[in-house]
Steps between C-alpha positions, in 0.01 A plus 500: 500500500825349624800553273607181318851359505752530216409161354132596478584826325736325259242231417230758434730710279602195297141384441379850419780545245403170336145631455557866419863546398540762775813452711432647844864441594584807288297735721606663827404235750410696814255720314354216291449257787345770719247574225414133450434448871288816509289364213444182697388699803263709286333181379499360854700198392640326804822347371747530215429156352133591457596823323745332264259216416235758416734694274649195329176312436256775402569714190262769627670514840841506332396799289368676811823426686731630225287809438503589870879469515542747215547847650329740262600849615500727198369829364512702181818703454639373830808705599414781254857631488611168350219508245623843396838337440329230296315768302835646392624155393179432307514836320873508431584135434205265461261673259752664269411481134138429578565137596262305718618371837511137608487485881453244776336571836638208703306444821228731373264439795170684441641690204554849645854537369425335165216748444730784611743400227221460245378852576852639466561325167167610357551860610851542361477260206131485402363277229780243523438128569689486829503160669520437874526139616355480852586198713446391858468181698180627665195415288258706709712813467526458123123456474459843659771640274317380189186679618693826529363594842717663765418545867542831682854422616610396152346812343609762753808627309361571152692801358285774351662461158368141485145570626351418161604136536331434836133545587503571874211350700405484866665157515820590314527527123429323172767511232415633155391213273757599235784411739387138524591436135869536587496236774519121478476286818657165578566309821875464544754373754817712486711214637373216284340622178667615178558869423428686180768695310545836334337717766563874494398527865442262790325630813537279807444709811474387862478135397852371554524622861335170598769284335834381633817636336556187291155534343548872436829434323334243276212734413724802433707299254189374324362854481828610340465234233134592442580864422608623159831690490419849625200377700429586864410316820303713752510374860324606821628761744610230747682287240847528349739292293834504680703302245387712207816464290526124558158455342570751224271787595576869507329710770444849357276600792377330821260210447545505121730243341588517132619222276782656294452568131627255240818705455581496873419132527745431217771713661456330838528159339820587312 
């Protein structure tokens, strides 16, 4: 398929945003446009206008298109050394006094990291009504997440101490049914939809690498507001916040960003 001109791209983005609320201008363009053209070639669509008409006029084709653009590369306890850091935070700061944890897995994909967190919370704070809000823009991925099935790649890093929560099969693994009670799923657009508040922990890993800096800045600030004082944001190993202090975060260890306690927030404001 021949690459369209700037006007064709702009027209498609505008019409798609009107229908879905998704602003493709906020994504890295070279990567995004290359993926779109590849999808057209896979469907043997001859020209860009045919592809865009298909996507804009057919709800089923639009769902297929958006799901294919979502890059769902995930696995349980991905980057285990960082999950060990999170384990320390959970034990020392988030479950003190026997409290339940309110968390958000933003860009949850097929649920591997949300179930990793659920297993950790149940192991170290059993019997508590922990809540994990799981959101993604990809409906197909969330359907798999709700089922609690993981493929072999997603299930390849299960630590021995969490074996009880994952039933390994020839195809991958099934999560323990008791973990599903902690999770609630909802389709969500990080750039357009409203955020909840009062989270103890937000996990958003390897999602924001596809966004331009302006979009990342907007999302980081909204994450900050969504956290309770003392809450944490956990990012992926290829993501960092460079203007940490401008937003208000502390960075006690790499890839973990803490919203200061009420006392520190008051001192900073004075």
